N, C-alpha and C positions, 0 to 999 in steps of 0.2 A: 240782301237783307232789307226788309220793308221799313221805310222810314216812319218813325212815330210822330204824333202831333208835337210832342216836346221831346227833344233828344239832344244828346251831346256827341260831338265828334272826337276823334283822337286828340286833336290839339286842345280842345276845351277840357278834356279829362286830364291831360298833362298839366294844363295851367292850374286847375284846381289842386291837383296833387302837389305841384311846385309850391303853391302858397302855403298849404298845410305842412309841407316838408320844412319850410323855413321856420314856422312856429315850433314844430317838433324839435328841431335842432337848436333853436334858441334856448328852450328849456333844458335840453341835454347838456349844453355847454355853459349856460348861465343859470345857475340854480335859483336865482331870485325871480325868474319868470314863473308865471302861474302853471300849476300842474296840468290844467286842462289843455294846454298847448300840446302836451304829449298824448293826451286822449285823442285829440284830432289827428295827431300824427300817425295813429294806427291805421288810418285809411290809406296812407300814401303807398306803402309797399304793395298792397293788393292791387291798386290801380296800375302800377307799373308792371307787375307780373301779368295781370290780365292783358294789358296792351302788348307785352312781349310775346304772348301766345298768339294774339291777333296778328302781330307783325310777322311771326313765324309763318303763318299761312298766307300772308300777302307779299312777303319779300320776294324779289326776283332771284336772289342768291342767298340761300341759307348759310353756306360757308362764310360768305362775306359778312353776313349779319352776326354770326358767332364771333368772327375775327374782330369786328367793330366793337362789340361789347367787351370781349376779353382784352382787346387793346386798350380800351378806355379804363378797364380795371387795373392794368399794369401802370398806365400813366397816373391814375389816381393813387395807387400804392406808393409809387416813387415820389409824387408830389407831397403826399401826406407824411411820408417818411422824412423827407427833407425838412418839412415844416416843423414836425415834432422834435427833430434833432436840434434845429436852431432855436425853437421856442418851446421847451419842454413844459408840460403841465402834468398834474396828477391824473387828469381825466384821459389824456391821450387822444388819438384820432384814429379810430379803427373802422369807421364807416366805409363801405365799398359795395354798394348794391349792384354795381356793374358786374362784379364777379358772380354773385348769385344769379343774376339774370342771364349772363353768358353761359353758365353751366346749365341753367334750365333750358335754354334754347338748344344747347348741345345734346341734352338728354332727349328732347323731343326729336331731334335729328336721328338719334339712335333708334328710337321707336319706329320712325318712318322708314329708316333703312332696313330694319329687320322685317317690317311688314311688306316692303316691296321686293326684297331679295330672298327672304327666308333664311338668311345667314345668322342663325342664333348662336353658332359656335363662337364667333367673335363678338356678336352684338350683346349678348348677355353679360360677359365680363366687363365690356366697356360701359354698359348701362350701370352695373353695380358700382363700378369705380366712380362714375359721375354722381350717383346717389350718395355714396359715402363722402365724397368731397364736398357736396352741397351742404351736408350736415355741419361742416366746419366753417361755413361762410357766415356772413352777417345775418342772412335770413333764416339759416338753419332749417329745422324741421318744418317751419311755417312756409318757407320758400318752396321746399320740395312738395308739400301738400298743395300749394296753390298751383304750381306747374302741372301736377297730375290732374287736379280737379278741372282747371281751365282747359287743359288739353283733351282729357277724356270726355268731358261733358260740354264741349263747345257746341253752341247752337241748341242745347237742351236746358233751358233756363230753370225748369223745376228741379231737375237732378243736380244741376250746378249749385243752386241755392241750398239744397239739402246737405250735400256733401261738403260744401264750403263752410256752412254754419257749424256742422259737426266738427270739422277740422279746426275751426277757430275756437270753439267752446270746449272741446274735449280736454285739453291740458288743464284748464282751470277747474273743470268738473272733477278731474281725477285728484286734485289737490284739496287742501283745506278751504272750505267755503266760508271764509270770514271776510268782513268788510275790509280789513286791512289788506288781506291777500288779493281780493278782487279789485279794489280801487287804488291801492298804493303799491303793492308788490308786483303783481302781474296783471296788467290791464290790456294785454295783447288781444284779449277776446273782443275788444272794441272794434277790431277789424271787420266784424260782421256788418258794421254800418257802411261799408263800402258797397254792399250788395245793390242798393238803389242805383248807384253809378253804373254798375255793369248792365243793369236792365235798360238804362237810358242810352247806352252806346248804340250809335246808328251805323257803325261800320265805315264811316267816312274819315278821310285823313284830316280834312278841315283846313282852315286858313293857314297860310304860311308855307305849305308844301315842304320841300326838302330842307329849307333853311331852319324850320321849326324843329325838325328832327335833330339837327346838329346843335341848335340852341340848348336843348335839354342836356346834351352830352357835356356842354360847357357849363351850364348853370349848376348842375349837381355838385361837381367839385369846387367850383368858384364860391358858391354861397357857403359851403362847409368851411372852406379855408378862411373866408372872411370872418365868419362867426367864431371860429377857433382863435383867430388872432385877437378878436375883441375880448374873448374870455381870458386869453393870456394876459392882455394888457390890464384887464380888471383884476386879475389875481395877483399881479406883480406890484400892485400899488401898496 
């Protein structure tokens, strides 16, 4: 991939997403925070799905990549379950993007397996099962859309931009176009603003190497659990 005059590597994209993710979750668990924190947060999941697709094509072992994400999802679920049991709140703690990402990578593996072996008899049922399961994860239909768009149109920026924009805007266009609906009830469409970050990606891993990969596996649950505990303490006063 040709390097652009100004570009962002994987580490830089993850750092931007991590900062916006903190803002998003602050508003999610602490209502007094400004609503625009959640607006900015709509950029986060697209960045991580985009990088998960890139990671799929660069990883040395796809099975280990899937196992790593799904293993993190299990650890996240157990940790969050313990936390909400010990410190219950009305909001709860259901975030687990690892599960959506892991199933997305598994879905791409099914596509690749069917394409290389031609075994559609087993591949199609497995693919349908993964698709249905993804719809019940945190990212839901948006996560499925992003995996398909980033996978099918990887390296074709024009088509990626068109289908990604349509996928992001379609749910809101099919609903009532009122200011309350667009800016207060369902502002997921703001994920379209992640597009410039995709175009700036230069295909490089960036500073930190392997340790930065594991840092984000730790950072995601850690920051959520800390924010959740802060919200619990604030609500129990």
